[in-house]
Structures are given as C-alpha cells and as structure tokens.
N, C-alpha and C positions, 0 to 999 in steps of 0.2 A: 504494500500500500504506500502511496506517495501523497504527501501533503505539501502545499505551496503557501508561503507567507510573502505578502507584498511589502514593498517600501511605500507606505502610504503618504509619506512626505512629498512624493513626486506628483501627487494628484491635485487637481484644481478643486478647492473647497469653497463653499459660500463665505462671503465676507473676507476673502483673502486668507482664510484660515489654513495653517499648515499643521497637519496631524503629527503629534509628537509620540503617540503610543504605537505599540507593536503588538501583534497577536500572540507572540511567544516571548519567553525569556530564556536565558541559557539553561536555567533549571528545568523548565518544562520541555525544552528540546531534548535534554538528556533522558527524560522520562519517556518521551515519545519514541526515541530511538530504542530504548529498552523494550518497548512494545512491538518492535520490528516494523516501525513506520519510518520510511525514508523522508527526511525533512529537507525541502528545498526552500531557500530564502533569498529574496532579492537583495542585492548588494545595498548596504547602507540602511537597511530596514530598522535597525535598532539604535542608530546614532543619536536620535533626539530623545531617546529614553535611556541613554548612557550605556548601551550595549554595543560593542564593536563587532565587526564581521569576524574578527579573530575569536572573540568570546563565543559566538555562535558556532564557528567551525570546530573549536575545541570541544564543544558540547555534542558534536556529531552531525551538525547540519551541513548541507551542501550549499555554499554561497554562490549564487549565479549573477552575472552582470546583465544577462538578457534572458528574460523568462519565456520568450517566444518558443524556444525549443522544447521546454518541459511542460508548458501549460496544457497542451492537449493530452498529455499522458498522466496527469495527476488524478487522484480520486477525491481529494478534499482541498478546497481553497478556504483558508481561515483568515479573516480580515477583522479589523476594528470597525471599519465602515463598509459601505457598499463598494464593490470593486469597480474600477473604471471600465467603461464600455469596451475599450480595446482588449481588455483581458477577458471579459465575458465572451467576446466573439471567438476567442481561441480555445475555450473550454469544450471538452467533449460532452455529449449528452449523458446525463446521469451523474455528472460531477456534483458533489455536495458542496454548497457554498454557505459559509457560516459568517455572520457578522451583524452589526447594527444596520439594519436595512431600512429603518424608518418607514415601514410599509404603509401606514395609514396616510402618509403625506407624500408617497413616492410611487404612485400607481404606474407611471411610465416604466420605472425600473423593474417593478415586480412583474409587469407584463412581459418585459424583455427577458427576464429570467425564466418565465414560464415558456415563452416562445422558443428559447434556446434549449428547452427540455432539461433544465437544471433543477436539482433538488435544493431549494433555498431554505435555510433555517435562520429565522430572525431571532436574535438573542433577546430582543425586546418582548417577544411573545412567550418566553419561558415562564411557566406559571410559578407563582409564589407559594410553593409548597415546601414542606420539610425536606422531601427527597431532592427537590430541584435547587435547594438553597445554595449548594456548592457550585452550581452552574449559573447562578443569577447575576449576570453581568450588570444589569441595570442597578441593582442594589449595591454591588461593590463599588461602582463608579460614583453613585449618588452619595455614598458614605464619604468618599474622598472629596466630593464636591462640597459637602457641608462643612468640612474642615477648611478647605481652600477659600470658601467664600468669607468665612469669619476672619481668616488671616488677612485677606485682601482688605476687608473693611477696617480691621485694626490698623493696617498700614496707612489707611486714608483718613482716619480719625485724628483731629488735631489735639487729642488728649490721650489718656491711657485707660486701660481696662480695669486694673485693680485699684482698690482704695490704697492711698499712700499717705502715711502720716509722717510728717517731717517737722523739724523745728520752725520752718517758715510757714507751716500750715498743713491742712489736710485736703487731699484731693479725693473727691467722692468717686466710687466705682462707676463705670459706664453702665448705662441702661441699654439693654439689648432686647428688642422685640422680634421674635421669630414667628412668621406666619407659615403654618404647615408643619406637622410633626410626623412626616414620613421618614424614610431612611436618611435623607439629606438633612431634614430639619432636626432630627434627634442628634445627629452628629454635630450640627451647628450649635445646638444647645449645650452639648457636652464640652465642645471646644471653647465656647464663650465663658462657661463656668470655670473651666480650668485656667483661663486667663484672668479670672477674678471679677467678671462682670455680674451685675444683677440681671437675671434673665427671666423674661416673661414670654410665654408662647401661647399660640392659639391654633386649633385645628377644628374643622367641622365635625370630626369624629370624637365625641366625648370619651370613647373607649381608650384613647391614647393619653388621657390626662395623667393616669398613673405612671406611664412611661416618662412623661415630661418631669413629673415631680421626683421620680427615682434618680434623675440626672441632676437634681438640684434646682430646676427651674420652677416657676410658678405658672399655673395654667389659668388663662383668661376665660372665665365662664360667661358665655353669651347665649341667651335664649333666642334662637331664631326658628324655633319649631323643629319638626322632625328632620334629622339628617342621618347619615349612615355611611357605609362603605360597601364596595363591591366584594364579590367572593375572593378576589385577589388582594384585598386590603387597600384598594385605592378609594379616595374620597369620591362620593357621588356628586354630580353637578347640582348646584343650588338653583332655586327659582329666582326670578328677578326681584321679587319681594324680599326673599331671604338675603340676597346680595346687598340690597339697600339697607336692611337692618344691620347686617354685619359691618358694612362700611362705616355706618354711624357709630356703632359700638367700638370699633377698633380705632377710630380717629383719635381719641384721647390717648390711647396707648402709643400710637404712632408719633403724635406731636410731642409727647413727653420723652421720647427715646433719643438716645445718641446714635444708635444703629438700628436699622430695620432690615431684616433678611426675609425675602419672600421666596417660598419654595413650592408654591401650589401648582401642581400639574394634574391634568386629567388624562387618563389613559385613552389614546386614540383620538383626542380632541384638542383644540387650541386651549391654552391656559386661560383662566379667568383674570380679568383686571381687578386688582384688589386695592390699589392706591391711586386716587385721582390726582390731577395736577393741583386742584384746590387744596387737597390735604398736604401735598408737598410744600406748598407756599406757606403753610402754617407750622412747618417743622423748624427746629432751632437752627440758627446759623452754625455751619460746620458739621452738621449731622450727616450721616451716610446711609444710603439705601442700596442694598444689593438685590438685583432682580435676577433670580436664578433662571427664569423662563424668558429672558429678553430675546434670545435668539429664536425661540419657537413661537413668539407672539407677545409675550410680556405680561407680567403681573402688575407693572407700574406704568401708568400713563406718562409718556414723555421719555421713558428709557429708550436708549438706542442700541440695537443689537450689535454686539461686538465692540462696544465703546464705553468709556467712562466719560460722563459729562457733568457739568455743574449748572444747576438751575437755582437761582435765588439763594446762593451760598449753601446749597445742599448737593453733595456729591452722589450721583446715581451711577452705579456700576452695573453695566449690562454686558460685560466682556464675554460671558459664555465659555464653553469648553473648559469647565471648571476643573475637572480632575486632571487635566493636562498641566495645570500649574504644579503638580507633583507627578511629573510624567514617569519617573522611575517606579514609584509605588503604584501608579495607575496601570502601567504595563505589567508589573508583577501580578497584580490582582486579576486583571483581565486574562492574562496568560494562564493563570490557575483555573479560572472559570472555563476557558476553552479546553484545557487538558482534562478537567473533571468531566466535561461533556463527552469528550472522545473516549475517556476511560470507561464511561458508562455504556457507550453504544458501539465501540469498535471491538469486535470479537475475533478471536483466532480460530484457526483450523476450519476453513481457510480464513485469513484475515479480511474483514470487510466491515463497513458501517452497517450495522443491523437496523434496518428501517422497518419499524412496525407501528402502525397507527393505532394499535390497541394500547400502546404506551401513552400515558396522559401527557408526558413532556413533549414527545415528538408530535403527537396529534395537535397540540397547541402551537408549537414553535415552527413546524415545517409548513411554509406558506405556498410553495410551488412544488409540483411533482408530476411527472408524466405529462408535461406540457400544459398543465392547468394550474390556476390559482385555486388552492383547496381550503382556504380559511373562510368560514361563513361570515365572521365579523368584518373581514376585509372586503368581501364581495358586497356586503350590505353598505359599507362605507363608500365604496366606489359607485354604487347606484344612487347614493344620496339618501339612503333609507335612515 
C-alpha cells in the first residue's frame, strides 16, 4: 500500500493564506512504515511545521520532488486541506482521499471528487463519539485554536492578564468574556485562567456550565427559552427572537470586558453574528475582540477575514487559521489523528483500506464513493433543503 503526502504550502489558498501544517510527522511516518505502508512525501512538505525532508527520510519516507510519477499509483492521499485540482486529475479511480474538504461550502470540489471516482473522506464529518475521538481532527485543531486565540489577544492587550501588586500600586486582573464553550472555547477559558484573568463564559447549551466552572470560569446565565445541542454536541441554531434577547443580555458582559473571544460555529452552516458594531462602539478603549469565525462568515460585525483591524480604539482580530500559529503542535496532533484513522481501517493480509459503510465512522465521514456523493446531509444542503 502506498500513501502520498502533499506540500500544501505550494497551493493557492483564500486570503493569500499559506498552509503551515502537514498531514504527517516523523513519528507517524515511522509508525506507518511499520504497518508496511510505503510513504511518499512531496519535497518541503514539513518545513513550515519545522520538519525537514531529512527528518522524514530518516523516519522511512520517500521524499519526491515531482509527485506526477507516483500519484497514479498511490492508494491513499492524506492532506490537511482539499488537494489541488492538478493532483486530483492524476489520481486513479478508487484512491482514498482524506482531509479537511469543507464539503458543505465546496460543492464544486466534492462533485469533482465524485466524478473522478475517488473515495473522499472528510475529516470534518467524523462523528463525535468515544470511539472516533482519537481521529477527531476538528477537535484537536479547535483545542489549539482556543489557546492560540487567547495568546494573540494577550499580545494585543495594552495591559496584563494577572493581578499584580507592586509598591507603586495594584493592577487588576483582565476581564475575559468567552462566547461559546465548545472545544475551542473551553481551551480558551483554561488558557485565560492560567494567565491569571477573571473569566466569564456563555454558551446556548446550559449543559456545559459545569465544564466552564470546572476550569475556573464563571458561567453567564441567560434565559432565552429552550435551547439545546445536536446529537454530535454542536449548538442548535437560535431563532431571531432568541438572538435578540441574547445580544441584549450579553452586551453588558461584552462592554465591561478587556477581551472578548467568540467561538460560535454551526455545523454545516454560516456562523451567527453575535456582536454588532453598536456594541463594539461601547467597549472600553484598548479592549480586544477575537473573532474565531471571521474567515467563515464572522461572529463580529465589522471583523475582516484574515486581518487585524482597529475600530474606535478596539482591536478586532479576525486572522483565522488559528492552530497554525502553533504549527508544530498542530501538525503533530493532526498527524496523530490521521494515523489513528489509518490504524483503525487499514488491514493486513492483504493490506488494504477496509471500507464498510456498516461502520458508523466511515458511513458518516466518506462523502464520495463509486462516482457518487453519498452523504444525505450534503445532498440536502446542495439542493437548498
């Protein structure tokens, strides 16, 4: 069995973004080789995550300068993002393609993968179950994003996080308000607390209040009627009336905070706008807002995808690509997710990727197979249902 890893820094990305992560680490290459998988990796693939070609070669990979000769002979293509079209065109029918494919918002790509008769596995679609946890790339990257967002906010704040008592006076701890207590939000809470801030958090799912408090944060209780979460643990979309009630209730917390971090995302849909420009104008001078969802639509009115801007002396960070701020750790965690996925489904005697749609993980995550788009949620989304 042969697996190919691309140098994704070579690909054109939205907003001029250069991908820093890689789908393997030297540690996971060594483990793949021990499973009798031949690893081919495009030259320079690990440089931006601080792995050299020599590191990969020592682990047992075949480093190639031109993937054209090997692409049609591989069994699996493992990527961080969707592969470039020139690569898709070279793959043989039946090749398994694994990566962040952004399928709800990338119908053209998904259709091309189906038309090429490729078996595409979208890591975003891996279910949030106990068995799948070790393969859950969304969660591993979101956890790093929560950390990176708080660190970026701390570096932009013209004050400090912890209380500091000195002979010349006492500096009060920073007030941090985090909206959304999913994986990213919980890590943001933990990071802000470790830095010494007073942390307040809110989520539409009251069930997460205990998790917020276990990390040392306070939970903002807001009565907006019945809310809940999906079977995969994602927040359900609010009604317009609930959104208005929530915005009013959160305004006081936002305007009294030094830092606000928004982490609200809806699975398969555009993120909700949580902070209006009017609320931004009432924030304290020098305060900081981090919009995790800026690149995918934005939680903050006025944030700009891929940029940090200043409005009325409030810094609004919409840089996006958060986990890549710690690209080495992001690569290591994603590489482990990919290895765990392959370890689960690549079987020996003879060695092959064992594809069974009776398996709940594969049934959810494999979105194209045998020339068809096979996920009902995607098909409904494409029809506008």
